[in-house]
MINU-299323 format. One line per field, with one value per atom (N, C-alpha, C): residue number from 1; residue in one letter; x, y, z; atom name. Coordinates in steps of 0.001 Angstrom, whole numbers. Example, Ala and Ser with C-alpha at 12.3 -4.5 7.8 and 13.67 -1.06 7.14 Angstrom:
MINU-299323
num: 1 | 1 | 1 | 2 | 2 | 2;
residuo: A | A | A | S | S | S;
px: 13190 | 12300 | 13200 | 12850 | 13670 | 12900;
py: -5690 | -4500 | -3300 | -2250 | -1060 | 30;
pz: 7800 | 7800 | 7800 | 7080 | 7140 | 7870;
atomo: N | CA | C | N | CA | C;
END
This chain:
MINU-299323
num: 1 | 1 | 1 | 2 | 2 | 2 | 3 | 3 | 3 | 4 | 4 | 4 | 5 | 5 | 5 | 6 | 6 | 6 | 7 | 7 | 7 | 8 | 8 | 8 | 9 | 9 | 9 | 10 | 10 | 10 | 11 | 11 | 11 | 12 | 12 | 12 | 13 | 13 | 13 | 14 | 14 | 14 | 15 | 15 | 15 | 16 | 16 | 16 | 17 | 17 | 17 | 18 | 18 | 18 | 19 | 19 | 19 | 20 | 20 | 20 | 21 | 21 | 21 | 22 | 22 | 22 | 23 | 23 | 23 | 24 | 24 | 24 | 25 | 25 | 25 | 26 | 26 | 26 | 27 | 27 | 27 | 28 | 28 | 28 | 29 | 29 | 29 | 30 | 30 | 30 | 31 | 31 | 31 | 32 | 32 | 32 | 33 | 33 | 33 | 34 | 34 | 34 | 35 | 35 | 35 | 36 | 36 | 36 | 37 | 37 | 37 | 38 | 38 | 38 | 39 | 39 | 39 | 40 | 40 | 40 | 41 | 41 | 41 | 42 | 42 | 42 | 43 | 43 | 43 | 44 | 44 | 44 | 45 | 45 | 45 | 46 | 46 | 46 | 47 | 47 | 47 | 48 | 48 | 48 | 49 | 49 | 49 | 50 | 50 | 50 | 51 | 51 | 51 | 52 | 52 | 52 | 53 | 53 | 53 | 54 | 54 | 54 | 55 | 55 | 55 | 56 | 56 | 56 | 57 | 57 | 57 | 58 | 58 | 58 | 59 | 59 | 59 | 60 | 60 | 60 | 61 | 61 | 61 | 62 | 62 | 62 | 63 | 63 | 63 | 64 | 64 | 64 | 65 | 65 | 65 | 66 | 66 | 66 | 67 | 67 | 67 | 68 | 68 | 68 | 69 | 69 | 69 | 70 | 70 | 70 | 71 | 71 | 71 | 72 | 72 | 72 | 73 | 73 | 73 | 74 | 74 | 74 | 75 | 75 | 75 | 76 | 76 | 76 | 77 | 77 | 77 | 78 | 78 | 78 | 79 | 79 | 79 | 80 | 80 | 80 | 81 | 81 | 81 | 82 | 82 | 82 | 83 | 83 | 83 | 84 | 84 | 84 | 85 | 85 | 85 | 86 | 86 | 86 | 87 | 87 | 87 | 88 | 88 | 88 | 89 | 89 | 89 | 90 | 90 | 90 | 91 | 91 | 91 | 92 | 92 | 92 | 93 | 93 | 93 | 94 | 94 | 94 | 95 | 95 | 95 | 96 | 96 | 96 | 97 | 97 | 97 | 98 | 98 | 98 | 99 | 99 | 99 | 100 | 100 | 100 | 101 | 101 | 101 | 102 | 102 | 102 | 103 | 103 | 103 | 104 | 104 | 104 | 105 | 105 | 105 | 106 | 106 | 106 | 107 | 107 | 107 | 108 | 108 | 108 | 109 | 109 | 109 | 110 | 110 | 110 | 111 | 111 | 111 | 112 | 112 | 112 | 113 | 113 | 113 | 114 | 114 | 114 | 115 | 115 | 115 | 116 | 116 | 116 | 117 | 117 | 117 | 118 | 118 | 118 | 119 | 119 | 119 | 120 | 120 | 120 | 121 | 121 | 121 | 122 | 122 | 122 | 123 | 123 | 123 | 124 | 124 | 124 | 125 | 125 | 125 | 126 | 126 | 126 | 127 | 127 | 127 | 128 | 128 | 128 | 129 | 129 | 129 | 130 | 130 | 130 | 131 | 131 | 131 | 132 | 132 | 132 | 133 | 133 | 133 | 134 | 134 | 134 | 135 | 135 | 135 | 136 | 136 | 136 | 137 | 137 | 137 | 138 | 138 | 138;
residuo: X | X | X | X | X | X | X | X | X | X | X | X | X | X | X | X | X | X | X | X | X | X | X | X | X | X | X | X | X | X | X | X | X | X | X | X | X | X | X | X | X | X | X | X | X | X | X | X | X | X | X | X | X | X | X | X | X | X | X | X | X | X | X | X | X | X | X | X | X | X | X | X | X | X | X | X | X | X | X | X | X | X | X | X | X | X | X | X | X | X | X | X | X | X | X | X | X | X | X | X | X | X | X | X | X | X | X | X | X | X | X | X | X | X | X | X | X | X | X | X | X | X | X | X | X | X | X | X | X | X | X | X | X | X | X | X | X | X | X | X | X | X | X | X | X | X | X | X | X | X | X | X | X | X | X | X | X | X | X | X | X | X | X | X | X | X | X | X | X | X | X | X | X | X | X | X | X | X | X | X | X | X | X | X | X | X | X | X | X | X | X | X | X | X | X | X | X | X | X | X | X | X | X | X | X | X | X | X | X | X | X | X | X | X | X | X | X | X | X | X | X | X | X | X | X | X | X | X | X | X | X | X | X | X | X | X | X | X | X | X | X | X | X | X | X | X | X | X | X | X | X | X | X | X | X | X | X | X | X | X | X | X | X | X | X | X | X | X | X | X | X | X | X | X | X | X | X | X | X | X | X | X | X | X | X | X | X | X | X | X | X | X | X | X | X | X | X | X | X | X | X | X | X | X | X | X | X | X | X | X | X | X | X | X | X | X | X | X | X | X | X | X | X | X | X | X | X | X | X | X | X | X | X | X | X | X | X | X | X | X | X | X | X | X | X | X | X | X | X | X | X | X | X | X | X | X | X | X | X | X | X | X | X | X | X | X | X | X | X | X | X | X | X | X | X | X | X | X | X | X | X | X | X | X | X | X | X | X | X | X | X | X | X | X | X | X | X | X | X | X | X | X | X | X | X | X | X | X | X | X | X | X | X | X;
px: 20252 | 19275 | 18020 | 17428 | 16244 | 15040 | 14064 | 12865 | 12065 | 12044 | 11306 | 11909 | 13219 | 13885 | 13685 | 13769 | 13525 | 12117 | 11125 | 9745 | 9578 | 10211 | 10108 | 10701 | 11718 | 12349 | 11545 | 10895 | 10246 | 8734 | 8106 | 6645 | 5974 | 6605 | 5977 | 6449 | 7676 | 8219 | 9047 | 8613 | 9417 | 8897 | 9647 | 9291 | 8095 | 7681 | 6557 | 5235 | 5269 | 4085 | 3168 | 1875 | 865 | -203 | -389 | -1397 | -2455 | -3693 | -4804 | -6081 | -6811 | -8117 | -8062 | -6995 | -6872 | -6474 | -6141 | -5756 | -4281 | -3549 | -2137 | -1960 | -1460 | -1172 | 306 | 771 | 2169 | 2261 | 3141 | 3227 | 4556 | 5195 | 6466 | 6235 | 7262 | 7202 | 7172 | 6369 | 6272 | 5139 | 4401 | 3261 | 2002 | 1395 | 278 | -993 | -1300 | -2534 | -2324 | -1081 | -727 | -1112 | -1146 | -1406 | -86 | -82 | 1115 | 1093 | 1440 | 1483 | 2688 | 3107 | 4293 | 4092 | 2912 | 2641 | 2824 | 2381 | 2412 | 3609 | 4455 | 5561 | 6571 | 6903 | 7914 | 9313 | 9427 | 10731 | 11226 | 10333 | 10749 | 10910 | 10076 | 10112 | 11220 | 11763 | 12825 | 12264 | 11052 | 10410 | 9198 | 9139 | 7989 | 7547 | 6290 | 5712 | 5140 | 5422 | 4896 | 4315 | 3153 | 2481 | 2171 | 2664 | 2454 | 2023 | 1386 | 950 | 2142 | 2104 | 3105 | 2372 | 3136 | 2512 | 1671 | 2180 | 1453 | 1593 | 533 | 584 | 839 | 1491 | 1719 | 3161 | 3794 | 5151 | 5074 | 5636 | 5703 | 7120 | 7267 | 8579 | 8636 | 9732 | 9957 | 11324 | 11458 | 12732 | 13474 | 14720 | 15542 | 16103 | 16269 | 16795 | 18286 | 18835 | 20235 | 21207 | 20703 | 21549 | 21951 | 23230 | 23651 | 22925 | 22832 | 22089 | 22735 | 24044 | 24702 | 24586 | 23818 | 23546 | 22027 | 21322 | 19861 | 19331 | 20072 | 19575 | 19551 | 20372 | 20398 | 19423 | 18763 | 17866 | 16468 | 16118 | 14784 | 14799 | 13843 | 13690 | 12362 | 12412 | 11199 | 10899 | 9627 | 9153 | 7891 | 7795 | 6596 | 5686 | 4459 | 3475 | 2540 | 2571 | 1732 | 808 | 629 | -95 | -1603 | -2105 | -3540 | -3870 | -5126 | -5540 | -5472 | -5970 | -6033 | -4646 | -3794 | -2447 | -1609 | -1792 | -1079 | -1511 | -2809 | -3312 | -2774 | -2713 | -2176 | -696 | 50 | 1476 | 1684 | 929 | 1076 | 628 | -471 | -953 | 35 | 632 | 1598 | 2882 | 3287 | 4463 | 4217 | 3052 | 2734 | 2586 | 1935 | 1718 | 3000 | 3968 | 5194 | 6079 | 5626 | 6382 | 7052 | 6832 | 7462 | 6779 | 5524 | 4727 | 3285 | 2952 | 1576 | 541 | 956 | 9 | -420 | 306 | -26 | -729 | -1148 | -1746 | -3022 | -3940 | -5197 | -4959 | -4049 | -3756 | -3111 | -2236 | -1585 | -2584 | -3498 | -4517 | -5484 | -5794 | -6662 | -5969 | -4671 | -3912 | -3834 | -3604 | -3563 | -4897 | -5985 | -7312 | -7564 | -7151 | -7349 | -6507 | -5272 | -4398 | -4940 | -5378 | -5923 | -7232 | -8054 | -9304 | -9036 | -7954 | -7630 | -7079 | -6573 | -6011 | -7047 | -8247 | -9285 | -9786 | -10050 | -10578 | -12002 | -12339 | -13655 | -14652 | -15763 | -16793 | -17578 | -17797 | -18561 | -20029 | -20877 | -22297 | -22911 | -23625 | -24272 | -25541 | -25859 | -27069 | -28275 | -29269 | -30487 | -31346 | -31982 | -32876 | -34103 | -34520 | -35682 | -36941 | -37832 | -39068 | -40255 | -41362 | -42597 | -42954 | -43968 | -44540 | -43548 | -42852 | -41950 | -40747 | -40375 | -39221 | -39551 | -40787 | -41168 | -41508 | -41748 | -42070 | -40783 | -40518 | -39395 | -39560;
py: -2655 | -3385 | -2525 | -2500 | -1672 | -2272 | -1412 | -1846 | -2832 | -2620 | -3524 | -4923 | -4991 | -6291 | -6999 | -6247 | -6820 | -7402 | -6671 | -7158 | -8424 | -8470 | -9665 | -10889 | -10687 | -11803 | -12279 | -11350 | -11725 | -11847 | -11541 | -11489 | -12843 | -13916 | -15231 | -16012 | -15782 | -16513 | -15589 | -15405 | -14759 | -15212 | -14944 | -15464 | -14753 | -13634 | -12878 | -13182 | -13964 | -14245 | -15234 | -14904 | -15760 | -16026 | -17301 | -17691 | -18536 | -18012 | -18734 | -18481 | -19526 | -19446 | -18659 | -18807 | -18131 | -16671 | -16186 | -14786 | -14733 | -13829 | -13656 | -12390 | -12540 | -11413 | -11410 | -10302 | -10188 | -9505 | -9987 | -9447 | -8753 | -8201 | -7510 | -6109 | -5563 | -4197 | -3237 | -2204 | -1227 | -1488 | -2561 | -2881 | -2453 | -1345 | -764 | -1595 | -2187 | -2948 | -4449 | -4892 | -6304 | -7034 | -6325 | -6935 | -7299 | -8387 | -8793 | -8112 | -6824 | -6074 | -5147 | -4753 | -3899 | -2554 | -1987 | -662 | -638 | -1667 | -1674 | -2425 | -2982 | -3804 | -2980 | -3455 | -2809 | -3273 | -4359 | -4894 | -4328 | -4200 | -3811 | -2301 | -1515 | -70 | 586 | 1660 | 2390 | 3265 | 3764 | 4594 | 3846 | 3657 | 2986 | 3746 | 3588 | 4141 | 2972 | 2915 | 1838 | 2456 | 2014 | 2524 | 1335 | 1392 | 311 | 893 | 63 | 485 | 534 | 1482 | 1596 | 1554 | 1521 | 1504 | 2770 | 3874 | 5134 | 5813 | 5836 | 6475 | 5490 | 6009 | 5246 | 5456 | 4401 | 4512 | 4635 | 5718 | 5964 | 5677 | 4716 | 4349 | 4670 | 5272 | 5549 | 5028 | 4687 | 4180 | 5307 | 5537 | 6558 | 6002 | 6860 | 6415 | 6694 | 7550 | 7942 | 6984 | 5982 | 5042 | 3904 | 3497 | 2386 | 1078 | 194 | -1059 | -1993 | -1847 | -2748 | -2266 | -1197 | -722 | -622 | -1744 | -1676 | -1198 | -1397 | -969 | 551 | 1249 | 2706 | 3328 | 2507 | 3018 | 3316 | 2839 | 3030 | 4187 | 5103 | 6232 | 6050 | 5972 | 5750 | 6972 | 7363 | 8495 | 8047 | 8323 | 7986 | 9205 | 9035 | 10111 | 9919 | 10846 | 10742 | 11947 | 12706 | 13966 | 13837 | 12667 | 12494 | 12113 | 11772 | 11235 | 12276 | 13470 | 14471 | 14964 | 15233 | 15713 | 14606 | 13373 | 12255 | 12087 | 12208 | 12102 | 13232 | 14433 | 15564 | 15374 | 14820 | 14567 | 13545 | 12470 | 11424 | 11917 | 12664 | 13187 | 14182 | 15019 | 15990 | 15306 | 14241 | 13476 | 12853 | 12281 | 11653 | 12691 | 13814 | 14846 | 15562 | 15616 | 16376 | 15735 | 14649 | 14029 | 12740 | 12301 | 11054 | 9880 | 9637 | 8630 | 9116 | 10047 | 10559 | 9510 | 8441 | 7388 | 6547 | 6623 | 5829 | 6641 | 7862 | 8722 | 8104 | 7668 | 7096 | 5798 | 4979 | 3716 | 3975 | 4978 | 5298 | 5836 | 6677 | 7212 | 6119 | 5181 | 4060 | 3177 | 2936 | 2121 | 2823 | 4152 | 4918 | 4834 | 4979 | 4904 | 3538 | 2479 | 1129 | 888 | 1382 | 1199 | 1969 | 3210 | 4007 | 3422 | 2860 | 2235 | 994 | 275 | -921 | -578 | 638 | 1042 | 1595 | 1905 | 2439 | 1349 | 1698 | 682 | 293 | -950 | -1470 | -1001 | -443 | 19 | -1182 | -1200 | -2282 | -1864 | -2661 | -2353 | -2697 | -1730 | -1984 | -2789 | -3648 | -4453 | -3579 | -3716 | -2944 | -3633 | -2824 | -3371 | -3992 | -5123 | -5801 | -5010 | -4957 | -4208 | -5147 | -4748 | -5491 | -6436 | -7238 | -8132 | -9235 | -9816 | -10919 | -10500 | -9251 | -8786 | -8761 | -8534 | -8454 | -9816 | -10839 | -12179 | -12893 | -13087 | -13903 | -14250;
pz: -15755 | -16523 | -16627 | -17782 | -17986 | -17259 | -17007 | -16314 | -17166 | -18473 | -19352 | -19367 | -19415 | -19409 | -18068 | -16982 | -15653 | -15581 | -16091 | -16049 | -16888 | -18056 | -18889 | -18199 | -17383 | -16687 | -15479 | -14768 | -13503 | -13573 | -14715 | -14734 | -14534 | -14978 | -14849 | -13635 | -13182 | -12044 | -11168 | -9945 | -8913 | -7561 | -6518 | -5202 | -4577 | -5133 | -4581 | -5282 | -6333 | -7136 | -6414 | -6380 | -5754 | -6801 | -7152 | -8136 | -7442 | -7403 | -6782 | -7559 | -7823 | -8489 | -9794 | -10549 | -11825 | -11745 | -10555 | -10365 | -9981 | -10608 | -10276 | -9460 | -8259 | -7376 | -7048 | -6504 | -6146 | -4789 | -3927 | -2577 | -2294 | -3329 | -3099 | -2541 | -1925 | -1410 | -2590 | -2481 | -3545 | -4503 | -4320 | -5172 | -4427 | -4831 | -4096 | -4151 | -5298 | -5436 | -5391 | -5209 | -5177 | -6451 | -7567 | -8867 | -9519 | -10254 | -10977 | -12348 | -12376 | -13620 | -13607 | -14790 | -14911 | -14225 | -14355 | -13790 | -12280 | -11579 | -10121 | -9542 | -10370 | -9884 | -9081 | -7913 | -7084 | -7416 | -8139 | -8518 | -9844 | -10809 | -12154 | -12314 | -11656 | -11845 | -11039 | -11585 | -10889 | -9774 | -9965 | -8943 | -8412 | -7101 | -6494 | -5264 | -4926 | -3704 | -2931 | -1622 | -792 | 469 | 874 | 2074 | 2959 | 4214 | 5168 | 6505 | 7299 | 8621 | 9568 | 10490 | 11547 | 12882 | 13963 | 15284 | 15482 | 15001 | 15059 | 13702 | 12936 | 11632 | 10508 | 9460 | 8233 | 7793 | 7276 | 6756 | 5235 | 4707 | 3276 | 2818 | 1896 | 1382 | -98 | -513 | -1924 | -2311 | -3581 | -4067 | -4773 | -4379 | -5021 | -6321 | -7301 | -8587 | -8717 | -7862 | -8012 | -7326 | -6616 | -5889 | -6833 | -6805 | -7672 | -7328 | -8297 | -8130 | -7121 | -6875 | -5934 | -4488 | -4228 | -2870 | -2661 | -2671 | -2593 | -1245 | -175 | 1133 | 1264 | 490 | 541 | -458 | -1246 | -2277 | -1747 | -573 | -20 | 979 | 803 | 1724 | 2448 | 3784 | 4569 | 5417 | 5424 | 6211 | 6932 | 8225 | 8979 | 9026 | 8566 | 8561 | 9752 | 10697 | 11889 | 12027 | 10950 | 11047 | 10914 | 10612 | 10444 | 9016 | 8797 | 7500 | 6391 | 6633 | 5567 | 5166 | 6147 | 5819 | 5192 | 5629 | 5008 | 3560 | 3314 | 1942 | 1084 | 1624 | 870 | 564 | 1518 | 1303 | 195 | 235 | -770 | -2140 | -2200 | -3480 | -4077 | -3233 | -3753 | -4211 | -3530 | -3955 | -5332 | -5515 | -6793 | -7902 | -7590 | -8598 | -8991 | -8094 | -8347 | -9408 | -10009 | -11077 | -10660 | -9416 | -8993 | -9674 | -9397 | -10105 | -10157 | -11050 | -11102 | -11479 | -12151 | -12518 | -11322 | -10215 | -9029 | -7934 | -8230 | -7206 | -6630 | -7487 | -6996 | -6231 | -6715 | -6034 | -4675 | -4595 | -3328 | -2318 | -2768 | -1857 | -1407 | -2291 | -1908 | -877 | -1057 | -99 | 1247 | 1243 | 2485 | 3210 | 2477 | 3071 | 3700 | 3021 | 3550 | 4799 | 4810 | 5978 | 7164 | 6945 | 8045 | 8563 | 7683 | 8120 | 8959 | 8635 | 9408 | 10783 | 10957 | 12242 | 13203 | 12711 | 13588 | 14525 | 15777 | 16689 | 16304 | 16560 | 16220 | 17274 | 16805 | 17730 | 18247 | 19545 | 20148 | 20179 | 19563 | 19531 | 20880 | 21445 | 22730 | 22500 | 23474 | 23356 | 23658 | 22797 | 22991 | 24044 | 24838 | 25855 | 25195 | 25710 | 25153 | 25468 | 24486 | 24665 | 24485 | 25017 | 24771 | 25899 | 25624 | 26625 | 26986 | 26007 | 26280 | 27098 | 27050 | 27825 | 29321 | 29644 | 31056 | 31659 | 30849 | 31347 | 31727 | 32955 | 33423 | 34840;
atomo: N | CA | C | N | CA | C | N | CA | C | N | CA | C | N | CA | C | N | CA | C | N | CA | C | N | CA | C | N | CA | C | N | CA | C | N | CA | C | N | CA | C | N | CA | C | N | CA | C | N | CA | C | N | CA | C | N | CA | C | N | CA | C | N | CA | C | N | CA | C | N | CA | C | N | CA | C | N | CA | C | N | CA | C | N | CA | C | N | CA | C | N | CA | C | N | CA | C | N | CA | C | N | CA | C | N | CA | C | N | CA | C | N | CA | C | N | CA | C | N | CA | C | N | CA | C | N | CA | C | N | CA | C | N | CA | C | N | CA | C | N | CA | C | N | CA | C | N | CA | C | N | CA | C | N | CA | C | N | CA | C | N | CA | C | N | CA | C | N | CA | C | N | CA | C | N | CA | C | N | CA | C | N | CA | C | N | CA | C | N | CA | C | N | CA | C | N | CA | C | N | CA | C | N | CA | C | N | CA | C | N | CA | C | N | CA | C | N | CA | C | N | CA | C | N | CA | C | N | CA | C | N | CA | C | N | CA | C | N | CA | C | N | CA | C | N | CA | C | N | CA | C | N | CA | C | N | CA | C | N | CA | C | N | CA | C | N | CA | C | N | CA | C | N | CA | C | N | CA | C | N | CA | C | N | CA | C | N | CA | C | N | CA | C | N | CA | C | N | CA | C | N | CA | C | N | CA | C | N | CA | C | N | CA | C | N | CA | C | N | CA | C | N | CA | C | N | CA | C | N | CA | C | N | CA | C | N | CA | C | N | CA | C | N | CA | C | N | CA | C | N | CA | C | N | CA | C | N | CA | C | N | CA | C | N | CA | C | N | CA | C | N | CA | C | N | CA | C | N | CA | C | N | CA | C | N | CA | C | N | CA | C | N | CA | C | N | CA | C | N | CA | C | N | CA | C | N | CA | C | N | CA | C | N | CA | C | N | CA | C | N | CA | C | N | CA | C | N | CA | C | N | CA | C | N | CA | C | N | CA | C | N | CA | C | N | CA | C | N | CA | C | N | CA | C | N | CA | C | N | CA | C | N | CA | C | N | CA | C | N | CA | C | N | CA | C | N | CA | C | N | CA | C;
END
């Protein structure tokens, strides 16, 4: 089935569609911005890029195009990137630029940045010592 026909069938109703406050979002795998649009759809497109958090690093998933449609579990290729933020960004940018999905390069890098930012530990702000006359009155 063509990607265009698939999108026409699933764009208004599918199990991943979330409609709230007049905004349509989608939570399927392979949708980098979670927008309900043909460009970002992980279901309709033959080639998708998905970036998710892992225990250590980031999991990069891509969909293979050479696998038959009746073997969907073999169509996903997952790679864990643990080399750091800059090398992970370079890997994702080179994958997108190499002709896989160059239109999704900025979205993939934005998703990587958001996932890596969420994995950083939260800094605890130290309490400042009280100064002045009121600090000494007790």
